C-alpha positions as CSV (number, residue, x, y, z in Angstrom):
1,A,191.7,-37.8,82.8
2,D,190.7,-37.3,86.4
3,R,189.8,-40.9,87.0
4,L,193.2,-41.9,85.6
5,E,195.0,-39.5,87.9
6,Q,193.1,-40.9,90.9
7,A,193.8,-44.5,90.0
8,V,197.6,-43.6,89.8
9,E,197.4,-41.8,93.0
10,K,195.7,-44.8,94.7
11,V,198.2,-47.3,93.4
12,L,201.1,-45.2,94.6
13,A,199.3,-44.7,98.0
14,D,199.1,-48.4,98.1
15,G,202.8,-48.6,97.9
16,V,203.1,-50.0,94.4
17,R,206.3,-48.8,92.8
18,T,208.4,-49.5,89.8
19,A,212.2,-49.5,90.3
20,D,212.6,-45.9,89.1
21,L,210.1,-44.7,91.7
22,L,211.5,-46.5,94.6
23,G,212.4,-44.3,97.5
24,E,211.5,-46.4,100.5
25,E,213.6,-49.3,101.8
26,G,211.9,-52.6,102.0
27,V,209.6,-52.0,99.1
28,T,209.9,-54.5,96.3
29,P,209.5,-53.0,92.9
30,V,207.0,-54.2,90.3
31,S,207.5,-54.4,86.5
32,T,206.1,-51.8,84.2
33,S,203.4,-54.3,83.1
34,E,202.4,-54.9,86.8
35,M,202.2,-51.2,87.4
36,G,200.0,-50.9,84.5
37,D,197.8,-53.8,85.6
38,A,197.5,-52.2,89.0
39,I,196.4,-48.9,87.5
40,I,193.8,-50.6,85.3
41,A,192.5,-52.5,88.2
42,A,192.1,-49.2,90.2
43,L,190.3,-47.7,87.2
44,N,188.0,-50.6,87.0
45,A,187.3,-50.5,90.8
46,S,186.3,-46.9,90.5
47,L,183.5,-47.5,87.9
């Protein structure tokens, strides 16, 4: 669970956002699938 939280935090820190999480102008939202892929990639990178 800790690794998952860290992966989500890294993805968000990298500026990846779905449309419902946008808050910054100039950020292009990604799809839910793309967000999931980014989180999985961050999880795999932490192994």
